[in-house]
Phi, psi and omega in degrees: 000126180251110182252147168285120186294346182271346183283146175296158179301145180256166178300314178300325177295319179296314180299315179299315182296319179299317181288343177274343179289131182293138175279158175078009179271156178287135178275178177278203186294342179280350177063018178275118182286154177302328181298332178298318179287322183289325186238018182286181181299152187304327181283351184299317181297320179294318179296318179296318178297318178299317177300312181297322179294321178293318176301319181297314181296320180282341181071027181219145172263142175298147179303326179303327180285340182266334182288141181222150172262125181263127179238130179260126182246132177287134182282358180068031173208143178079185183290125179296339183282343182270132180300325182295344179266013176234156171232151181251147172234148178254125177264112181248157177294139184297323179300321177294322178295323179296316179298316179297323179296322176300313179297316180299316178300318179296312182295318178298317178299319180293315181294330181282004177274028177089016181277339180254144177291156179301333181287348180273110181246339184296132177063028177244142180296145176060023176224154180185207184301320181301318178299318182289324177296317178300314180296324180287329182286330183303307179295328177298314180294321178298317179294325176297316178301318183274358180056045176243164180272149173219142180241134179233153175225133176242129183235128175263110184262014184308312182266004182285331183232135174282116186273355181254132176277091189296324182291341178277339179286000000 
């Protein structure tokens, strides 16, 4: 789907985003379950789209869509007193998740128009670790054929950077 990124969200985009939201997930502080949006009255999608279009025109998200309830879950291993043995989840309002899903769908569609190099597999649909292993093996095999040396380094940067902006929480 190729969307003009400047246009307000459309009804088909809202419907698609609603159906992409996982069922059975915990809602935010409003306690509205995803199923309410998926199986609600027929006019709900139109009303939701109207809300998103108004937000788009104003260029602002309601504070309610930004507020989250943080819940810390024990990973069931190790000392309960250590923070590293817990993971946190953010409970956001489902309507806000739907709006973000519309944006994500648009950006992914836009990026898949040849804007990313083939070597970029992270966070792309139908690509993953297997693609990167295949790409890494090709030069190794070529060097084996040519009987030359090749040196590789693999670095896991997962814990190198704190990915959460804690002062904003």
